[in-house]
C-alpha positions as CSV (number, residue, x, y, z in Angstrom):
1,M,1.4,6.5,19.8
2,I,2.5,7.0,16.1
3,Q,3.5,10.5,15.4
4,V,2.6,11.6,12.0
5,A,3.7,14.9,10.0
6,I,2.1,16.1,6.9
7,V,3.5,18.4,4.1
8,D,0.8,19.5,1.6
9,D,0.4,23.1,0.2
10,H,-3.5,22.7,0.1
11,S,-5.1,23.5,3.3
12,M,-8.1,21.7,2.5
13,V,-6.1,18.5,2.1
14,L,-4.3,19.1,5.5
15,K,-7.6,19.7,7.2
16,G,-9.3,16.7,5.6
17,I,-6.5,14.3,6.8
18,E,-6.6,16.0,10.3
19,T,-10.2,15.2,10.4
20,M,-9.9,11.7,9.6
21,L,-7.3,11.1,12.2
22,E,-8.4,13.2,15.1
23,D,-10.4,10.4,16.9
24,S,-7.7,7.9,16.4
25,D,-6.3,6.5,19.6
26,E,-3.2,5.2,18.0
27,I,-2.1,8.2,15.7
28,R,-1.3,11.7,16.5
29,I,-0.5,14.5,14.1
30,C,2.5,16.3,15.5
31,A,3.0,18.8,12.6
32,T,1.7,20.1,9.4
33,Y,3.7,22.0,6.6
34,G,2.8,23.8,3.6
35,L,6.3,23.9,2.0
36,G,9.3,21.4,1.7
37,K,11.6,23.9,3.1
38,Q,9.3,24.4,6.3
39,L,9.5,20.5,6.8
40,L,13.3,20.4,6.4
41,N,13.8,23.4,8.9
42,D,11.5,21.8,11.4
43,I,11.4,17.9,11.1
44,E,14.2,17.3,13.8
45,N,11.8,19.2,16.3
46,A,8.8,17.3,15.3
47,M,10.5,14.0,15.0
48,P,7.5,12.1,13.3
49,H,7.6,8.3,13.0
50,V,5.5,8.8,9.4
51,L,5.5,11.5,7.0
52,L,2.7,12.1,4.6
53,L,4.5,13.8,1.8
54,D,2.7,15.5,-1.0
55,I,4.9,15.1,-4.2
56,N,4.0,18.3,-5.9
57,L,5.0,21.1,-3.7
58,P,5.4,24.9,-5.0
59,D,9.1,25.0,-3.6
60,S,10.2,21.4,-3.8
61,N,10.3,18.5,-6.3
62,G,8.5,15.7,-4.1
63,V,11.0,13.0,-5.5
64,D,14.1,14.8,-4.6
65,L,12.6,15.7,-1.2
66,C,12.0,12.3,-0.5
67,K,15.4,11.1,-1.5
68,T,17.0,13.7,0.7
69,L,14.9,12.8,3.7
70,H,15.4,9.1,3.2
71,K,18.9,9.6,3.2
72,K,19.2,11.8,6.3
73,Y,16.4,10.1,8.2
74,P,16.5,6.4,7.1
75,E,14.3,5.6,10.1
76,L,11.2,7.9,8.9
77,A,8.7,6.1,7.2
78,I,7.6,8.1,4.1
79,L,4.2,7.9,2.6
80,A,3.8,9.7,-0.7
81,L,0.5,11.5,-1.2
82,S,-0.6,12.4,-4.8
83,N,-3.3,13.3,-7.2
84,Y,-1.1,11.5,-9.8
85,S,-1.4,7.8,-10.6
86,E,1.0,7.6,-13.4
87,T,3.6,4.8,-13.0
88,G,6.5,7.1,-13.3
89,F,5.4,9.1,-10.1
90,I,4.7,5.7,-8.4
91,K,8.0,4.1,-9.2
92,S,10.2,7.2,-8.7
93,M,8.8,7.7,-5.1
94,L,9.3,4.1,-4.1
95,R,12.9,4.0,-5.6
96,N,13.9,7.2,-3.5
97,G,12.7,5.9,-0.2
98,A,9.0,6.1,0.1
99,K,7.5,3.1,2.1
100,G,4.0,3.7,0.4
101,Y,1.9,5.6,-2.2
102,L,-1.5,6.9,-1.4
103,L,-3.8,8.8,-3.9
104,K,-5.4,11.8,-2.3
105,N,-9.1,10.4,-2.5
106,T,-8.1,7.6,-0.1
107,G,-10.7,7.0,2.7
108,K,-10.2,6.9,6.3
109,A,-9.8,3.3,6.9
110,E,-7.1,2.8,4.0
111,L,-5.4,6.0,5.5
112,I,-5.0,4.6,8.8
113,Q,-4.1,1.2,7.5
114,A,-1.4,2.6,5.4
115,I,0.2,4.7,8.4
116,K,0.3,1.5,10.6
117,T,1.8,-0.5,7.8
118,V,4.6,1.6,7.0
119,Y,5.2,2.5,10.7
120,E,5.9,-1.3,11.2
121,G,8.4,-1.2,8.5
122,K,6.3,-2.7,5.7
123,T,5.4,-1.2,2.4
124,Y,1.8,-0.3,1.5
125,L,0.3,0.1,-1.9
126,P,-3.5,0.3,-2.2
127,R,-5.0,-2.3,-4.5
128,G,-5.5,0.2,-7.3
129,V,-1.9,1.4,-7.2
130,Q,-0.8,-2.2,-7.4
131,D,-3.0,-3.0,-10.3
132,I,-1.5,0.0,-12.3
133,L,2.2,-1.2,-11.4
134,L,1.3,-4.9,-12.5
135,N,-0.5,-3.6,-15.8
136,H,2.3,-1.5,-16.7
137,S,5.0,-4.5,-15.9
138,I,3.3,-6.8,-18.0
139,G,2.8,-4.5,-20.9
140,T,-0.9,-4.3,-20.9
141,T,-1.1,-0.4,-20.9
142,E,2.3,0.2,-22.5
143,T,1.1,1.3,-25.8
144,S,-2.3,2.4,-24.9
145,F,-1.4,4.8,-21.8
146,I,-1.9,8.4,-22.5
147,P,-0.9,10.5,-19.4
148,K,-3.3,13.1,-18.2
149,L,-1.7,16.6,-18.8
150,T,-3.2,19.9,-17.4
151,R,-3.5,22.9,-19.9
152,R,-0.4,24.5,-18.5
153,E,1.6,21.3,-18.9
154,K,0.6,20.9,-22.5
155,E,1.8,24.7,-23.0
156,I,5.2,24.1,-21.3
157,L,5.7,20.5,-23.3
158,N,5.1,22.2,-26.8
159,L,7.5,25.0,-25.6
160,I,10.1,22.4,-24.5
161,A,9.6,20.7,-27.9
162,E,10.3,24.0,-29.6
163,E,13.7,24.0,-27.7
164,H,12.9,27.1,-25.3
165,T,14.9,27.3,-22.1
166,N,13.1,27.4,-18.7
167,Q,13.9,31.0,-18.6
168,E,12.3,31.6,-21.9
169,I,9.4,29.7,-21.0
170,S,8.9,31.8,-17.8
171,E,8.9,34.8,-19.7
172,L,6.5,33.7,-22.4
173,L,4.0,32.4,-19.9
174,F,4.5,35.1,-17.3
175,I,5.4,32.5,-14.5
176,S,8.6,32.0,-12.4
177,A,11.5,29.7,-13.9
178,K,11.2,27.7,-10.7
179,T,7.5,27.0,-11.6
180,V,8.6,25.9,-15.1
181,E,11.1,23.6,-13.7
182,T,8.5,22.0,-11.4
183,H,6.1,21.5,-14.5
184,R,9.1,20.1,-16.4
185,N,10.0,17.6,-13.6
186,N,6.3,16.5,-13.4
187,L,6.0,16.0,-17.0
188,I,9.3,13.7,-16.9
189,Q,7.6,11.7,-14.1
190,K,4.2,11.5,-15.9
191,M,5.9,10.1,-19.0
192,G,8.0,7.7,-16.9
193,V,11.3,9.0,-18.7
194,R,14.6,10.3,-17.3
195,N,15.3,13.4,-19.4
196,T,14.0,16.0,-21.7
197,A,15.0,14.0,-24.8
198,G,12.9,11.2,-23.4
199,L,10.1,13.5,-22.7
200,I,10.0,14.6,-26.4
201,R,10.4,11.1,-27.7
202,V,7.4,10.0,-25.8
203,A,5.2,13.1,-26.4
204,V,5.8,12.4,-30.2
205,E,5.0,8.8,-29.9
206,K,1.7,9.5,-28.2
207,G,0.7,12.5,-30.2
208,L,0.8,15.1,-27.3
209,L,2.4,17.9,-29.2
210,G,0.6,20.5,-31.0
């Protein structure tokens, strides 16, 4: 029996996955978590074989969390779970120990196939994700690709471009500095860059400011 843990801060997502897996004879959900901190505190008690990891948690950066878990529990098969299909997110998760990358609109059959595949020590990428990586690697989307940003991300991107600090942005937008940091990290991942300088360069190139 494959023991699976799930970390996602959206209860509807957790419930949906539980429903898809509840009648499986080969897979059992041994734990669910809404926060990265809860996962880290309890994972040794749950001892899952496979972890479905939401990469956008309110208290954690999914990429950093994946890296930490992979280093501490190398036998744990991590499947990234995300709404983001940008290459920056996909590559970062795979580089930091994830064995697969699923979009949250995945169906039951593919979810089960992905869990079984990473449990066996192999890598699982849906055809759509494979196509995204392939197109990016051969340059077909390099110039035309425009990342989809939320309204809040656009606000924060413009304030970063104006050289505001996280603390200043948090005060201007009435959100926590931690939330600003999460948005900044998400922007960096979406743009496929390494730092704030790269973020601004790509934002200017793609006309995302203003």
